[in-house]
C-alpha positions as CSV (number, residue, x, y, z in Angstrom):
1,X,109.2,129.5,82.3
2,X,110.3,126.3,80.6
3,X,107.8,123.2,79.8
4,X,109.5,121.1,82.4
5,X,109.0,123.6,84.8
6,X,105.5,124.3,84.3
7,X,104.7,120.5,84.1
8,X,106.7,120.1,87.5
9,X,104.4,123.0,89.2
10,X,101.3,121.5,87.9
11,X,101.9,118.1,89.4
12,X,103.0,119.6,92.7
13,X,99.9,121.6,93.2
14,X,97.5,118.8,91.9
15,X,99.6,116.5,94.8
16,X,99.3,119.3,97.2
17,X,96.4,118.6,99.7
18,X,93.0,119.3,98.2
19,X,94.6,118.5,94.4
20,X,92.7,116.2,92.6
21,X,95.8,113.8,92.2
22,X,96.3,113.8,96.3
23,X,92.9,112.7,96.9
24,X,93.3,109.6,94.3
25,X,96.5,108.7,96.4
26,X,94.9,109.0,99.7
27,X,91.8,107.7,98.6
28,X,93.2,104.6,96.9
29,X,96.2,104.1,99.8
30,X,98.7,104.5,96.7
31,X,102.6,104.2,98.2
32,X,106.2,104.3,96.9
33,X,108.6,106.4,95.3
34,X,109.1,106.8,91.9
35,X,111.1,108.2,88.9
36,X,108.7,108.7,86.2
37,X,109.0,110.0,82.7
38,X,106.1,112.0,81.2
39,X,105.9,112.4,77.6
40,X,103.7,115.5,76.3
41,X,102.4,116.5,72.9
42,X,99.8,118.6,71.6
43,X,97.9,120.7,73.8
44,X,99.5,119.3,77.0
45,X,98.4,115.7,76.3
46,X,100.3,113.0,77.9
47,X,101.3,110.6,75.4
48,X,103.3,108.1,77.6
49,X,104.7,107.6,81.2
50,X,107.1,105.7,81.7
51,X,108.4,104.4,85.3
52,X,112.4,104.6,85.1
53,X,112.8,103.5,89.1
54,X,110.2,102.3,91.4
55,X,111.1,101.8,95.3
56,X,109.3,101.1,98.8
57,X,106.1,100.5,96.6
58,X,103.9,97.5,95.2
59,X,103.0,97.1,91.3
60,X,99.0,98.1,92.0
61,X,100.1,101.5,93.6
62,X,103.0,101.9,90.4
63,X,100.2,100.8,87.9
64,X,97.3,103.2,89.1
65,X,99.7,106.1,89.6
66,X,100.9,105.9,86.0
67,X,97.1,105.7,84.9
68,X,96.3,108.7,87.0
69,X,99.3,110.6,85.4
70,X,98.3,109.5,82.2
71,X,95.1,110.7,82.4
72,X,96.2,114.1,83.9
73,X,95.7,117.2,81.7
74,X,97.8,120.2,81.9
75,X,96.6,123.7,81.5
76,X,99.1,125.0,79.1
77,X,99.9,124.9,75.3
78,X,102.8,123.3,73.9
79,X,104.7,125.1,71.1
80,X,103.3,124.0,67.9
81,X,104.9,120.3,66.4
82,X,106.7,119.8,70.0
83,X,107.1,116.7,72.2
84,X,108.7,116.9,75.5
85,X,109.7,114.2,77.8
86,X,110.3,115.5,81.5
87,X,111.8,113.1,84.3
88,X,109.9,113.7,87.6
89,X,110.6,112.0,91.3
90,X,107.4,111.4,93.2
91,X,107.6,110.2,96.8
92,X,103.7,109.3,97.4
93,X,104.9,107.6,100.8
94,X,105.3,111.7,102.1
95,X,101.5,112.5,101.3
96,X,99.9,113.1,104.5
97,X,97.0,110.4,104.9
């Protein structure tokens, strides 16, 4: 399994009902559709989060979702000395409320 597929899989699980990101998105009423580039290094730590495109959202939702992603800890080891960038689309408007 590639790093990109692991990242996407873990984020999908976290955004599924009952997941930690899902609870925050629903609780804080975050909205919008985003394409986000996440950079990872070391032990699955997020080093940067960049919003490549944003639609149907507001600045508060965009910034808060970026903060949530930046604080997210991935549960896998990165190959030593490597850094990865992964582009992922998110549609917060489709999360059941």
